[in-house]
PyMOL commands that place a pseudoatom at each C-alpha (Angstrom):
pseudoatom trace, name=CA, resn=MET, resi=1, chain=A, elem=C, hetatm=0, pos=[-200.222, 94.930, -56.610]
pseudoatom trace, name=CA, resn=ALA, resi=2, chain=A, elem=C, hetatm=0, pos=[-200.501, 94.188, -52.875]
pseudoatom trace, name=CA, resn=GLY, resi=3, chain=A, elem=C, hetatm=0, pos=[-200.244, 90.629, -51.641]
pseudoatom trace, name=CA, resn=HIS, resi=4, chain=A, elem=C, hetatm=0, pos=[-197.662, 87.955, -50.900]
pseudoatom trace, name=CA, resn=PHE, resi=5, chain=A, elem=C, hetatm=0, pos=[-196.868, 85.229, -53.407]
pseudoatom trace, name=CA, resn=VAL, resi=6, chain=A, elem=C, hetatm=0, pos=[-194.647, 82.178, -53.097]
pseudoatom trace, name=CA, resn=ARG, resi=7, chain=A, elem=C, hetatm=0, pos=[-194.234, 79.072, -55.252]
pseudoatom trace, name=CA, resn=TRP, resi=8, chain=A, elem=C, hetatm=0, pos=[-192.452, 75.737, -55.093]
pseudoatom trace, name=CA, resn=LYS, resi=9, chain=A, elem=C, hetatm=0, pos=[-191.386, 73.349, -57.826]
pseudoatom trace, name=CA, resn=GLY, resi=10, chain=A, elem=C, hetatm=0, pos=[-191.186, 69.766, -56.616]
pseudoatom trace, name=CA, resn=ASN, resi=11, chain=A, elem=C, hetatm=0, pos=[-192.076, 68.197, -53.257]
pseudoatom trace, name=CA, resn=PRO, resi=12, chain=A, elem=C, hetatm=0, pos=[-190.585, 69.779, -50.109]
pseudoatom trace, name=CA, resn=ASP, resi=13, chain=A, elem=C, hetatm=0, pos=[-189.571, 67.771, -47.060]
pseudoatom trace, name=CA, resn=PHE, resi=14, chain=A, elem=C, hetatm=0, pos=[-191.971, 67.733, -44.124]
pseudoatom trace, name=CA, resn=PRO, resi=15, chain=A, elem=C, hetatm=0, pos=[-192.156, 69.137, -41.565]
pseudoatom trace, name=CA, resn=ALA, resi=16, chain=A, elem=C, hetatm=0, pos=[-190.443, 72.351, -42.658]
pseudoatom trace, name=CA, resn=GLN, resi=17, chain=A, elem=C, hetatm=0, pos=[-187.990, 73.972, -40.269]
pseudoatom trace, name=CA, resn=ASP, resi=18, chain=A, elem=C, hetatm=0, pos=[-189.604, 76.367, -37.757]
pseudoatom trace, name=CA, resn=ILE, resi=19, chain=A, elem=C, hetatm=0, pos=[-193.081, 75.558, -39.150]
pseudoatom trace, name=CA, resn=SER, resi=20, chain=A, elem=C, hetatm=0, pos=[-195.702, 73.341, -37.580]
pseudoatom trace, name=CA, resn=ILE, resi=21, chain=A, elem=C, hetatm=0, pos=[-198.167, 71.559, -39.863]
pseudoatom trace, name=CA, resn=PRO, resi=22, chain=A, elem=C, hetatm=0, pos=[-201.153, 70.244, -37.848]
pseudoatom trace, name=CA, resn=GLN, resi=23, chain=A, elem=C, hetatm=0, pos=[-201.325, 66.470, -37.638]
pseudoatom trace, name=CA, resn=HIS, resi=24, chain=A, elem=C, hetatm=0, pos=[-204.838, 66.332, -39.118]
pseudoatom trace, name=CA, resn=ILE, resi=25, chain=A, elem=C, hetatm=0, pos=[-203.512, 67.869, -42.354]
pseudoatom trace, name=CA, resn=ILE, resi=26, chain=A, elem=C, hetatm=0, pos=[-200.805, 65.220, -42.566]
pseudoatom trace, name=CA, resn=ASP, resi=27, chain=A, elem=C, hetatm=0, pos=[-203.400, 62.534, -41.834]
pseudoatom trace, name=CA, resn=THR, resi=28, chain=A, elem=C, hetatm=0, pos=[-205.679, 63.910, -44.574]
pseudoatom trace, name=CA, resn=ALA, resi=29, chain=A, elem=C, hetatm=0, pos=[-202.809, 63.888, -47.063]
pseudoatom trace, name=CA, resn=ARG, resi=30, chain=A, elem=C, hetatm=0, pos=[-202.194, 60.189, -46.440]
pseudoatom trace, name=CA, resn=GLN, resi=31, chain=A, elem=C, hetatm=0, pos=[-205.557, 59.432, -48.051]
pseudoatom trace, name=CA, resn=PHE, resi=32, chain=A, elem=C, hetatm=0, pos=[-204.431, 60.867, -51.410]
pseudoatom trace, name=CA, resn=ALA, resi=33, chain=A, elem=C, hetatm=0, pos=[-202.419, 59.376, -54.242]
pseudoatom trace, name=CA, resn=ASP, resi=34, chain=A, elem=C, hetatm=0, pos=[-198.724, 60.317, -54.300]
pseudoatom trace, name=CA, resn=LYS, resi=35, chain=A, elem=C, hetatm=0, pos=[-198.973, 63.273, -56.691]
pseudoatom trace, name=CA, resn=ARG, resi=36, chain=A, elem=C, hetatm=0, pos=[-202.006, 64.828, -55.021]
pseudoatom trace, name=CA, resn=ARG, resi=37, chain=A, elem=C, hetatm=0, pos=[-200.530, 64.223, -51.565]
pseudoatom trace, name=CA, resn=GLY, resi=38, chain=A, elem=C, hetatm=0, pos=[-197.318, 66.007, -52.509]
pseudoatom trace, name=CA, resn=ARG, resi=39, chain=A, elem=C, hetatm=0, pos=[-199.147, 69.042, -53.931]
pseudoatom trace, name=CA, resn=PHE, resi=40, chain=A, elem=C, hetatm=0, pos=[-201.564, 69.150, -50.989]
pseudoatom trace, name=CA, resn=LEU, resi=41, chain=A, elem=C, hetatm=0, pos=[-198.765, 69.215, -48.422]
pseudoatom trace, name=CA, resn=ALA, resi=42, chain=A, elem=C, hetatm=0, pos=[-196.608, 71.570, -50.480]
pseudoatom trace, name=CA, resn=ALA, resi=43, chain=A, elem=C, hetatm=0, pos=[-199.423, 74.121, -50.735]
pseudoatom trace, name=CA, resn=ARG, resi=44, chain=A, elem=C, hetatm=0, pos=[-200.092, 74.075, -47.006]
pseudoatom trace, name=CA, resn=THR, resi=45, chain=A, elem=C, hetatm=0, pos=[-196.405, 74.269, -46.170]
pseudoatom trace, name=CA, resn=LEU, resi=46, chain=A, elem=C, hetatm=0, pos=[-196.047, 77.310, -48.445]
pseudoatom trace, name=CA, resn=LEU, resi=47, chain=A, elem=C, hetatm=0, pos=[-199.079, 78.877, -46.770]
pseudoatom trace, name=CA, resn=ALA, resi=48, chain=A, elem=C, hetatm=0, pos=[-197.588, 78.181, -43.358]
pseudoatom trace, name=CA, resn=GLN, resi=49, chain=A, elem=C, hetatm=0, pos=[-194.311, 79.775, -44.458]
pseudoatom trace, name=CA, resn=LEU, resi=50, chain=A, elem=C, hetatm=0, pos=[-196.150, 82.910, -45.551]
pseudoatom trace, name=CA, resn=MET, resi=51, chain=A, elem=C, hetatm=0, pos=[-198.066, 83.114, -42.270]
pseudoatom trace, name=CA, resn=LEU, resi=52, chain=A, elem=C, hetatm=0, pos=[-194.785, 82.800, -40.361]
pseudoatom trace, name=CA, resn=ARG, resi=53, chain=A, elem=C, hetatm=0, pos=[-192.975, 85.348, -42.511]
pseudoatom trace, name=CA, resn=VAL, resi=54, chain=A, elem=C, hetatm=0, pos=[-195.765, 87.936, -42.643]
pseudoatom trace, name=CA, resn=TYR, resi=55, chain=A, elem=C, hetatm=0, pos=[-197.567, 87.483, -39.326]
pseudoatom trace, name=CA, resn=GLY, resi=56, chain=A, elem=C, hetatm=0, pos=[-195.139, 85.559, -37.111]
pseudoatom trace, name=CA, resn=ILE, resi=57, chain=A, elem=C, hetatm=0, pos=[-197.555, 82.620, -36.773]
pseudoatom trace, name=CA, resn=ASN, resi=58, chain=A, elem=C, hetatm=0, pos=[-195.502, 79.402, -36.695]
pseudoatom trace, name=CA, resn=THR, resi=59, chain=A, elem=C, hetatm=0, pos=[-198.397, 76.916, -36.657]
pseudoatom trace, name=CA, resn=LEU, resi=60, chain=A, elem=C, hetatm=0, pos=[-200.707, 76.793, -39.650]
pseudoatom trace, name=CA, resn=PRO, resi=61, chain=A, elem=C, hetatm=0, pos=[-204.150, 77.963, -38.453]
pseudoatom trace, name=CA, resn=ARG, resi=62, chain=A, elem=C, hetatm=0, pos=[-207.168, 75.709, -38.878]
pseudoatom trace, name=CA, resn=LEU, resi=63, chain=A, elem=C, hetatm=0, pos=[-208.568, 75.584, -42.416]
pseudoatom trace, name=CA, resn=THR, resi=64, chain=A, elem=C, hetatm=0, pos=[-212.045, 75.044, -43.800]
pseudoatom trace, name=CA, resn=THR, resi=65, chain=A, elem=C, hetatm=0, pos=[-213.493, 74.757, -47.322]
pseudoatom trace, name=CA, resn=ASP, resi=66, chain=A, elem=C, hetatm=0, pos=[-216.523, 76.357, -48.950]
pseudoatom trace, name=CA, resn=CYS, resi=67, chain=A, elem=C, hetatm=0, pos=[-219.165, 74.601, -51.054]
pseudoatom trace, name=CA, resn=HIS, resi=68, chain=A, elem=C, hetatm=0, pos=[-216.890, 74.852, -54.121]
pseudoatom trace, name=CA, resn=GLY, resi=69, chain=A, elem=C, hetatm=0, pos=[-213.953, 73.274, -52.287]
pseudoatom trace, name=CA, resn=ARG, resi=70, chain=A, elem=C, hetatm=0, pos=[-212.055, 76.565, -51.945]
pseudoatom trace, name=CA, resn=PRO, resi=71, chain=A, elem=C, hetatm=0, pos=[-209.905, 76.470, -48.772]
pseudoatom trace, name=CA, resn=ALA, resi=72, chain=A, elem=C, hetatm=0, pos=[-209.876, 79.343, -46.295]
pseudoatom trace, name=CA, resn=PHE, resi=73, chain=A, elem=C, hetatm=0, pos=[-208.891, 79.996, -42.713]
pseudoatom trace, name=CA, resn=ALA, resi=74, chain=A, elem=C, hetatm=0, pos=[-211.631, 79.035, -40.260]
pseudoatom trace, name=CA, resn=ASN, resi=75, chain=A, elem=C, hetatm=0, pos=[-210.889, 82.260, -38.370]
pseudoatom trace, name=CA, resn=HIS, resi=76, chain=A, elem=C, hetatm=0, pos=[-212.342, 84.970, -40.613]
pseudoatom trace, name=CA, resn=ASP, resi=77, chain=A, elem=C, hetatm=0, pos=[-210.073, 87.574, -39.022]
pseudoatom trace, name=CA, resn=LEU, resi=78, chain=A, elem=C, hetatm=0, pos=[-207.140, 85.940, -40.797]
pseudoatom trace, name=CA, resn=PRO, resi=79, chain=A, elem=C, hetatm=0, pos=[-206.310, 86.902, -44.414]
pseudoatom trace, name=CA, resn=ASP, resi=80, chain=A, elem=C, hetatm=0, pos=[-207.748, 85.329, -47.538]
pseudoatom trace, name=CA, resn=PHE, resi=81, chain=A, elem=C, hetatm=0, pos=[-205.511, 83.174, -49.730]
pseudoatom trace, name=CA, resn=SER, resi=82, chain=A, elem=C, hetatm=0, pos=[-205.607, 81.246, -52.996]
pseudoatom trace, name=CA, resn=ILE, resi=83, chain=A, elem=C, hetatm=0, pos=[-203.787, 78.069, -54.075]
pseudoatom trace, name=CA, resn=ALA, resi=84, chain=A, elem=C, hetatm=0, pos=[-202.946, 76.990, -57.627]
pseudoatom trace, name=CA, resn=TYR, resi=85, chain=A, elem=C, hetatm=0, pos=[-201.170, 74.051, -59.258]
pseudoatom trace, name=CA, resn=ALA, resi=86, chain=A, elem=C, hetatm=0, pos=[-199.501, 73.670, -62.653]
pseudoatom trace, name=CA, resn=GLY, resi=87, chain=A, elem=C, hetatm=0, pos=[-197.689, 70.401, -63.238]
pseudoatom trace, name=CA, resn=ASN, resi=88, chain=A, elem=C, hetatm=0, pos=[-195.263, 70.011, -60.335]
pseudoatom trace, name=CA, resn=THR, resi=89, chain=A, elem=C, hetatm=0, pos=[-195.367, 73.727, -59.494]
pseudoatom trace, name=CA, resn=VAL, resi=90, chain=A, elem=C, hetatm=0, pos=[-197.434, 74.878, -56.517]
pseudoatom trace, name=CA, resn=GLY, resi=91, chain=A, elem=C, hetatm=0, pos=[-198.264, 78.530, -55.815]
pseudoatom trace, name=CA, resn=VAL, resi=92, chain=A, elem=C, hetatm=0, pos=[-199.917, 80.370, -52.931]
pseudoatom trace, name=CA, resn=LEU, resi=93, chain=A, elem=C, hetatm=0, pos=[-201.129, 83.977, -52.927]
pseudoatom trace, name=CA, resn=LEU, resi=94, chain=A, elem=C, hetatm=0, pos=[-201.849, 85.561, -49.549]
pseudoatom trace, name=CA, resn=ALA, resi=95, chain=A, elem=C, hetatm=0, pos=[-203.991, 88.719, -49.534]
pseudoatom trace, name=CA, resn=GLU, resi=96, chain=A, elem=C, hetatm=0, pos=[-203.519, 91.687, -47.286]
pseudoatom trace, name=CA, resn=GLU, resi=97, chain=A, elem=C, hetatm=0, pos=[-205.929, 91.732, -44.343]
pseudoatom trace, name=CA, resn=GLY, resi=98, chain=A, elem=C, hetatm=0, pos=[-209.470, 92.513, -45.463]
pseudoatom trace, name=CA, resn=GLY, resi=99, chain=A, elem=C, hetatm=0, pos=[-208.831, 91.811, -49.151]
pseudoatom trace, name=CA, resn=ARG, resi=100, chain=A, elem=C, hetatm=0, pos=[-209.385, 88.729, -51.298]
pseudoatom trace, name=CA, resn=ALA, resi=101, chain=A, elem=C, hetatm=0, pos=[-206.992, 86.785, -53.500]
pseudoatom trace, name=CA, resn=GLY, resi=102, chain=A, elem=C, hetatm=0, pos=[-207.298, 84.648, -56.620]
pseudoatom trace, name=CA, resn=LEU, resi=103, chain=A, elem=C, hetatm=0, pos=[-204.406, 82.724, -58.160]
pseudoatom trace, name=CA, resn=ASP, resi=104, chain=A, elem=C, hetatm=0, pos=[-204.256, 80.558, -61.262]
pseudoatom trace, name=CA, resn=MET, resi=105, chain=A, elem=C, hetatm=0, pos=[-201.278, 78.963, -63.003]
pseudoatom trace, name=CA, resn=GLU, resi=106, chain=A, elem=C, hetatm=0, pos=[-201.288, 77.137, -66.321]
pseudoatom trace, name=CA, resn=ILE, resi=107, chain=A, elem=C, hetatm=0, pos=[-198.608, 75.429, -68.430]
pseudoatom trace, name=CA, resn=VAL, resi=108, chain=A, elem=C, hetatm=0, pos=[-198.666, 76.989, -71.888]
pseudoatom trace, name=CA, resn=ARG, resi=109, chain=A, elem=C, hetatm=0, pos=[-198.194, 73.782, -73.894]
pseudoatom trace, name=CA, resn=ALA, resi=110, chain=A, elem=C, hetatm=0, pos=[-200.267, 71.498, -71.647]
pseudoatom trace, name=CA, resn=CYS, resi=111, chain=A, elem=C, hetatm=0, pos=[-203.451, 71.708, -73.758]
pseudoatom trace, name=CA, resn=SER, resi=112, chain=A, elem=C, hetatm=0, pos=[-203.936, 70.681, -77.353]
pseudoatom trace, name=CA, resn=ARG, resi=113, chain=A, elem=C, hetatm=0, pos=[-204.829, 73.302, -79.938]
pseudoatom trace, name=CA, resn=GLN, resi=114, chain=A, elem=C, hetatm=0, pos=[-208.315, 71.794, -80.144]
pseudoatom trace, name=CA, resn=THR, resi=115, chain=A, elem=C, hetatm=0, pos=[-208.789, 72.192, -76.391]
pseudoatom trace, name=CA, resn=GLN, resi=116, chain=A, elem=C, hetatm=0, pos=[-207.618, 75.794, -76.496]
pseudoatom trace, name=CA, resn=GLU, resi=117, chain=A, elem=C, hetatm=0, pos=[-209.993, 76.542, -79.367]
pseudoatom trace, name=CA, resn=GLN, resi=118, chain=A, elem=C, hetatm=0, pos=[-212.792, 75.223, -77.173]
pseudoatom trace, name=CA, resn=LEU, resi=119, chain=A, elem=C, hetatm=0, pos=[-211.701, 77.610, -74.437]
pseudoatom trace, name=CA, resn=MET, resi=120, chain=A, elem=C, hetatm=0, pos=[-212.184, 80.490, -76.868]
pseudoatom trace, name=CA, resn=GLN, resi=121, chain=A, elem=C, hetatm=0, pos=[-215.922, 79.824, -77.111]
pseudoatom trace, name=CA, resn=GLY, resi=122, chain=A, elem=C, hetatm=0, pos=[-216.643, 81.765, -73.912]
pseudoatom trace, name=CA, resn=LEU, resi=123, chain=A, elem=C, hetatm=0, pos=[-214.438, 84.745, -74.795]
pseudoatom trace, name=CA, resn=THR, resi=124, chain=A, elem=C, hetatm=0, pos=[-215.593, 88.161, -75.951]
pseudoatom trace, name=CA, resn=SER, resi=125, chain=A, elem=C, hetatm=0, pos=[-215.018, 89.411, -79.484]
pseudoatom trace, name=CA, resn=ARG, resi=126, chain=A, elem=C, hetatm=0, pos=[-212.412, 91.849, -78.161]
pseudoatom trace, name=CA, resn=GLU, resi=127, chain=A, elem=C, hetatm=0, pos=[-210.518, 89.065, -76.436]
pseudoatom trace, name=CA, resn=ILE, resi=128, chain=A, elem=C, hetatm=0, pos=[-210.611, 86.874, -79.557]
pseudoatom trace, name=CA, resn=ALA, resi=129, chain=A, elem=C, hetatm=0, pos=[-209.339, 89.768, -81.667]
pseudoatom trace, name=CA, resn=LEU, resi=130, chain=A, elem=C, hetatm=0, pos=[-206.472, 90.253, -79.240]
pseudoatom trace, name=CA, resn=ILE, resi=131, chain=A, elem=C, hetatm=0, pos=[-205.601, 86.537, -79.389]
pseudoatom trace, name=CA, resn=ASN, resi=132, chain=A, elem=C, hetatm=0, pos=[-205.641, 86.498, -83.191]
pseudoatom trace, name=CA, resn=ALA, resi=133, chain=A, elem=C, hetatm=0, pos=[-203.267, 89.461, -83.235]
pseudoatom trace, name=CA, resn=GLN, resi=134, chain=A, elem=C, hetatm=0, pos=[-200.594, 87.588, -81.256]
pseudoatom trace, name=CA, resn=GLN, resi=135, chain=A, elem=C, hetatm=0, pos=[-197.810, 85.545, -82.838]
pseudoatom trace, name=CA, resn=ASP, resi=136, chain=A, elem=C, hetatm=0, pos=[-198.222, 82.665, -80.369]
pseudoatom trace, name=CA, resn=PHE, resi=137, chain=A, elem=C, hetatm=0, pos=[-201.843, 81.496, -80.432]
pseudoatom trace, name=CA, resn=MET, resi=138, chain=A, elem=C, hetatm=0, pos=[-201.480, 78.941, -77.632]
pseudoatom trace, name=CA, resn=GLU, resi=139, chain=A, elem=C, hetatm=0, pos=[-199.752, 81.346, -75.278]
pseudoatom trace, name=CA, resn=ALA, resi=140, chain=A, elem=C, hetatm=0, pos=[-202.349, 84.054, -75.930]
pseudoatom trace, name=CA, resn=VAL, resi=141, chain=A, elem=C, hetatm=0, pos=[-205.314, 81.751, -75.264]
pseudoatom trace, name=CA, resn=THR, resi=142, chain=A, elem=C, hetatm=0, pos=[-203.684, 80.297, -72.161]
pseudoatom trace, name=CA, resn=GLN, resi=143, chain=A, elem=C, hetatm=0, pos=[-202.880, 83.757, -70.827]
pseudoatom trace, name=CA, resn=ILE, resi=144, chain=A, elem=C, hetatm=0, pos=[-206.460, 84.994, -71.123]
pseudoatom trace, name=CA, resn=TRP, resi=145, chain=A, elem=C, hetatm=0, pos=[-207.783, 81.733, -69.667]
pseudoatom trace, name=CA, resn=THR, resi=146, chain=A, elem=C, hetatm=0, pos=[-205.376, 82.089, -66.712]
pseudoatom trace, name=CA, resn=LEU, resi=147, chain=A, elem=C, hetatm=0, pos=[-206.442, 85.690, -66.123]
pseudoatom trace, name=CA, resn=ARG, resi=148, chain=A, elem=C, hetatm=0, pos=[-210.103, 84.719, -66.143]
pseudoatom trace, name=CA, resn=GLN, resi=149, chain=A, elem=C, hetatm=0, pos=[-209.670, 81.734, -63.830]
pseudoatom trace, name=CA, resn=SER, resi=150, chain=A, elem=C, hetatm=0, pos=[-207.741, 83.742, -61.237]
pseudoatom trace, name=CA, resn=LEU, resi=151, chain=A, elem=C, hetatm=0, pos=[-210.537, 86.304, -61.051]
pseudoatom trace, name=CA, resn=LEU, resi=152, chain=A, elem=C, hetatm=0, pos=[-213.289, 83.680, -60.869]
pseudoatom trace, name=CA, resn=LYS, resi=153, chain=A, elem=C, hetatm=0, pos=[-211.412, 81.917, -58.072]
pseudoatom trace, name=CA, resn=LEU, resi=154, chain=A, elem=C, hetatm=0, pos=[-211.318, 85.206, -56.168]
pseudoatom trace, name=CA, resn=THR, resi=155, chain=A, elem=C, hetatm=0, pos=[-215.020, 85.930, -56.532]
pseudoatom trace, name=CA, resn=GLY, resi=156, chain=A, elem=C, hetatm=0, pos=[-216.123, 82.319, -56.066]
pseudoatom trace, name=CA, resn=GLU, resi=157, chain=A, elem=C, hetatm=0, pos=[-218.450, 82.650, -59.059]
pseudoatom trace, name=CA, resn=ARG, resi=158, chain=A, elem=C, hetatm=0, pos=[-216.781, 79.988, -61.178]
pseudoatom trace, name=CA, resn=GLU, resi=159, chain=A, elem=C, hetatm=0, pos=[-218.308, 79.789, -64.663]
pseudoatom trace, name=CA, resn=ALA, resi=160, chain=A, elem=C, hetatm=0, pos=[-221.391, 81.730, -63.491]
pseudoatom trace, name=CA, resn=GLY, resi=161, chain=A, elem=C, hetatm=0, pos=[-219.325, 84.910, -63.519]
pseudoatom trace, name=CA, resn=LEU, resi=162, chain=A, elem=C, hetatm=0, pos=[-217.872, 84.642, -67.036]
pseudoatom trace, name=CA, resn=ASP, resi=163, chain=A, elem=C, hetatm=0, pos=[-220.248, 87.224, -68.503]
pseudoatom trace, name=CA, resn=SER, resi=164, chain=A, elem=C, hetatm=0, pos=[-219.068, 89.834, -66.015]
pseudoatom trace, name=CA, resn=LEU, resi=165, chain=A, elem=C, hetatm=0, pos=[-215.441, 89.715, -67.207]
pseudoatom trace, name=CA, resn=ARG, resi=166, chain=A, elem=C, hetatm=0, pos=[-213.969, 92.207, -69.658]
pseudoatom trace, name=CA, resn=LEU, resi=167, chain=A, elem=C, hetatm=0, pos=[-210.405, 92.404, -70.885]
pseudoatom trace, name=CA, resn=LEU, resi=168, chain=A, elem=C, hetatm=0, pos=[-208.713, 95.788, -71.237]
pseudoatom trace, name=CA, resn=PRO, resi=169, chain=A, elem=C, hetatm=0, pos=[-206.090, 95.063, -73.915]
pseudoatom trace, name=CA, resn=GLY, resi=170, chain=A, elem=C, hetatm=0, pos=[-204.359, 98.441, -73.703]
pseudoatom trace, name=CA, resn=ALA, resi=171, chain=A, elem=C, hetatm=0, pos=[-203.707, 97.989, -69.998]
pseudoatom trace, name=CA, resn=GLY, resi=172, chain=A, elem=C, hetatm=0, pos=[-203.053, 94.236, -70.158]
pseudoatom trace, name=CA, resn=ARG, resi=173, chain=A, elem=C, hetatm=0, pos=[-205.600, 93.694, -67.406]
pseudoatom trace, name=CA, resn=LEU, resi=174, chain=A, elem=C, hetatm=0, pos=[-208.910, 92.001, -66.808]
pseudoatom trace, name=CA, resn=ARG, resi=175, chain=A, elem=C, hetatm=0, pos=[-211.820, 93.638, -65.013]
pseudoatom trace, name=CA, resn=SER, resi=176, chain=A, elem=C, hetatm=0, pos=[-215.103, 92.409, -63.604]
pseudoatom trace, name=CA, resn=SER, resi=177, chain=A, elem=C, hetatm=0, pos=[-218.186, 94.588, -64.078]
pseudoatom trace, name=CA, resn=LEU, resi=178, chain=A, elem=C, hetatm=0, pos=[-219.512, 93.217, -60.781]
pseudoatom trace, name=CA, resn=TYR, resi=179, chain=A, elem=C, hetatm=0, pos=[-216.281, 93.859, -58.862]
pseudoatom trace, name=CA, resn=PRO, resi=180, chain=A, elem=C, hetatm=0, pos=[-214.834, 97.118, -60.248]
pseudoatom trace, name=CA, resn=TYR, resi=181, chain=A, elem=C, hetatm=0, pos=[-211.900, 97.358, -57.816]
pseudoatom trace, name=CA, resn=ILE, resi=182, chain=A, elem=C, hetatm=0, pos=[-210.429, 93.960, -58.629]
pseudoatom trace, name=CA, resn=GLN, resi=183, chain=A, elem=C, hetatm=0, pos=[-207.172, 93.971, -60.570]
pseudoatom trace, name=CA, resn=VAL, resi=184, chain=A, elem=C, hetatm=0, pos=[-205.766, 90.949, -62.379]
pseudoatom trace, name=CA, resn=VAL, resi=185, chain=A, elem=C, hetatm=0, pos=[-202.296, 90.761, -63.892]
pseudoatom trace, name=CA, resn=CYS, resi=186, chain=A, elem=C, hetatm=0, pos=[-200.489, 87.908, -65.630]
pseudoatom trace, name=CA, resn=ASP, resi=187, chain=A, elem=C, hetatm=0, pos=[-196.814, 87.215, -66.240]
pseudoatom trace, name=CA, resn=ALA, resi=188, chain=A, elem=C, hetatm=0, pos=[-195.510, 85.032, -69.041]
pseudoatom trace, name=CA, resn=GLY, resi=189, chain=A, elem=C, hetatm=0, pos=[-193.162, 82.069, -69.063]
pseudoatom trace, name=CA, resn=LEU, resi=190, chain=A, elem=C, hetatm=0, pos=[-193.349, 78.303, -69.405]
pseudoatom trace, name=CA, resn=VAL, resi=191, chain=A, elem=C, hetatm=0, pos=[-195.850, 78.490, -66.541]
pseudoatom trace, name=CA, resn=LEU, resi=192, chain=A, elem=C, hetatm=0, pos=[-198.266, 81.401, -66.809]
pseudoatom trace, name=CA, resn=ARG, resi=193, chain=A, elem=C, hetatm=0, pos=[-199.232, 82.976, -63.496]
pseudoatom trace, name=CA, resn=ALA, resi=194, chain=A, elem=C, hetatm=0, pos=[-202.197, 85.300, -62.941]
pseudoatom trace, name=CA, resn=LEU, resi=195, chain=A, elem=C, hetatm=0, pos=[-202.813, 87.088, -59.656]
pseudoatom trace, name=CA, resn=ALA, resi=196, chain=A, elem=C, hetatm=0, pos=[-206.129, 88.723, -58.790]
pseudoatom trace, name=CA, resn=ARG, resi=197, chain=A, elem=C, hetatm=0, pos=[-206.413, 91.134, -55.866]
pseudoatom trace, name=CA, resn=ASP, resi=198, chain=A, elem=C, hetatm=0, pos=[-209.460, 92.798, -54.364]
pseudoatom trace, name=CA, resn=PRO, resi=199, chain=A, elem=C, hetatm=0, pos=[-208.260, 95.432, -51.869]
pseudoatom trace, name=CA, resn=ALA, resi=200, chain=A, elem=C, hetatm=0, pos=[-209.798, 95.796, -48.455]
pseudoatom trace, name=CA, resn=PRO, resi=201, chain=A, elem=C, hetatm=0, pos=[-212.843, 98.147, -48.437]
pseudoatom trace, name=CA, resn=ALA, resi=202, chain=A, elem=C, hetatm=0, pos=[-210.951, 100.715, -46.382]
pseudoatom trace, name=CA, resn=SER, resi=203, chain=A, elem=C, hetatm=0, pos=[-208.298, 101.067, -49.117]
pseudoatom trace, name=CA, resn=VAL, resi=204, chain=A, elem=C, hetatm=0, pos=[-210.670, 101.508, -52.066]
pseudoatom trace, name=CA, resn=GLY, resi=205, chain=A, elem=C, hetatm=0, pos=[-210.522, 105.282, -51.974]
pseudoatom trace, name=CA, resn=ASP, resi=206, chain=A, elem=C, hetatm=0, pos=[-206.779, 105.447, -51.483]
pseudoatom trace, name=CA, resn=GLY, resi=207, chain=A, elem=C, hetatm=0, pos=[-204.902, 107.028, -54.347]
for i in range(1, 207): cmd.bond("trace and resi %d" % i, "trace and resi %d" % (i + 1))
show_as sticks, trace
zoom trace
């Protein structure tokens, strides 16, 4: 699956070596409480590291946010990216040029069983059957929830796009009927991570 992913556990020191974080980002972070400030700066430092490593850009380009609060580069010629938080872990997924990215991370034991049962209310019968067939109910629910959230973050649909999602249990993937070329995969662990990638239009026909 194409894309560049990096994560950090804990709060890094700022500024990072060889990376320039714009002063307005640091000033914005000062307005937040300690935990949010640390995650905010960590995410943007990770993004800056990716831009340096992949594109040789050593100053984080200017960012903007959409109506849902999703950050993006103000220059639309730069790649799409997605940020996710789980506890004190921060992750950033950077798409290839022309594609879109969606990242979600969840801690398996962070929600009560009652909360996870509530999450099941929006799932399909096939997804519920798959969950009930697993030995670890909480992990199964959290995994499907993480898959779904990563795809919805990519499309920007939020909850409005839930009906378009379909799980393919045999392949261990999630698909959107509205976005047939999107692929979503999830890996297991104490922190579940799901990465959604929509390839650039020019690569759709590539085999």
